[in-house]
C-alpha positions as CSV (number, residue, x, y, z in Angstrom):
1,M,-8.3,-14.0,3.8
2,L,-8.4,-11.1,1.3
3,Q,-7.1,-8.8,4.1
4,L,-4.3,-10.9,4.9
5,L,-3.3,-11.4,1.3
6,P,-1.0,-8.1,1.2
7,E,0.7,-9.2,4.5
8,F,2.0,-12.4,2.9
9,L,2.9,-10.8,-0.3
10,M,4.8,-8.1,1.4
11,I,6.7,-10.9,3.2
12,I,7.6,-12.5,-0.1
13,A,8.6,-9.0,-1.5
14,G,10.9,-8.3,1.6
15,I,12.4,-11.7,0.9
16,L,13.0,-10.5,-2.6
17,L,14.8,-7.6,-1.7
18,F,16.8,-9.3,0.9
19,I,18.1,-11.6,-1.8
20,Y,18.7,-8.6,-4.1
21,T,20.9,-6.9,-1.3
22,L,23.0,-10.2,-1.4
23,A,23.1,-10.9,-5.2
24,H,22.5,-7.7,-6.9
25,I,20.2,-9.1,-9.4
26,A,18.1,-6.1,-10.8
27,A,15.1,-8.0,-11.6
28,L,14.5,-8.9,-8.0
29,L,14.6,-5.2,-7.3
30,L,12.1,-4.5,-10.2
31,L,9.6,-7.3,-8.8
32,Y,9.8,-5.8,-5.2
33,V,8.9,-2.5,-6.6
34,I,6.2,-3.9,-9.0
35,L,4.8,-6.0,-6.0
36,A,4.8,-3.2,-3.4
37,S,3.3,-0.7,-5.5
38,S,0.5,-3.1,-6.5
39,L,0.2,-3.9,-2.7
40,C,-0.3,-0.2,-1.9
41,L,-3.0,0.1,-4.6
42,Y,-4.8,-3.2,-3.5
43,V,-4.8,-2.0,0.3
44,L,-6.2,1.4,-0.7
45,A,-8.7,-0.2,-2.8
46,F,-9.9,-2.8,-0.4
47,S,-10.1,-0.1,2.2
48,I,-12.2,2.2,0.4
49,V,-14.6,-0.5,-0.8
50,S,-14.8,-2.1,2.5
51,T,-15.5,1.2,4.2
52,T,-18.2,2.2,1.5
53,M,-19.9,-1.2,1.6
54,G,-20.0,-1.1,5.5
55,S,-18.2,-4.3,6.0
56,N,-15.2,-2.9,7.7
57,M,-15.8,-3.6,11.3
58,I,-13.2,-1.2,12.7
59,V,-14.5,1.9,10.6
60,N,-18.2,1.0,11.9
61,E,-17.3,1.1,15.5
62,S,-17.3,4.9,16.0
63,K,-16.0,8.2,14.5
64,M,-12.7,7.8,16.5
65,H,-12.2,4.4,15.1
66,L,-12.9,5.9,11.5
67,I,-10.3,8.5,12.1
68,A,-7.7,6.3,13.6
69,Y,-8.0,3.7,10.8
70,W,-7.6,6.2,8.1
71,M,-4.6,7.8,9.8
72,Y,-3.1,4.1,9.9
73,M,-3.7,3.6,6.3
74,A,-2.1,7.0,5.3
75,F,0.9,6.1,7.6
76,S,1.1,2.6,6.1
77,L,0.9,3.7,2.6
78,V,3.5,6.6,3.1
79,S,5.9,4.2,4.8
80,M,5.6,1.7,1.9
81,V,6.4,4.3,-0.8
82,Y,9.2,5.5,1.5
83,F,10.7,2.0,1.8
84,M,10.4,1.7,-2.1
85,Y,12.3,4.9,-2.6
86,I,14.9,3.6,-0.3
87,A,15.2,0.4,-2.5
88,V,15.4,2.4,-5.5
89,S,18.0,4.7,-4.2
90,Y,20.1,1.8,-2.9
91,Y,19.9,0.3,-6.5
92,K,21.1,3.6,-8.0
93,Y,24.0,4.0,-5.4
94,N,25.3,0.5,-6.2
95,L,24.8,1.2,-10.0
96,D,27.0,4.1,-9.6
97,L,29.7,2.2,-7.6
98,S,29.9,-0.4,-10.2
99,R,30.4,2.0,-13.0
100,S,33.1,3.9,-11.2
């Protein structure tokens, strides 16, 4: 269950971001960025702890599974940060449009 928690929270963050694009409420963007960044840290901490404890079944399978898992984790974290960058850039773009 703890491993699925970030997925459910990311769905909520995506819904907040969608509502922000329709309503342009800055607090929703801030909530999205806070939620997504905390999820990045949670997923990273959960992966490190479960790997060191030996309870991560994927990593325990073989060395190739270990490499593939951490490559997936790196891609996942980089893509989360990239999508946060896109959201903040969209906010700045709309802020500049409303000022001019």
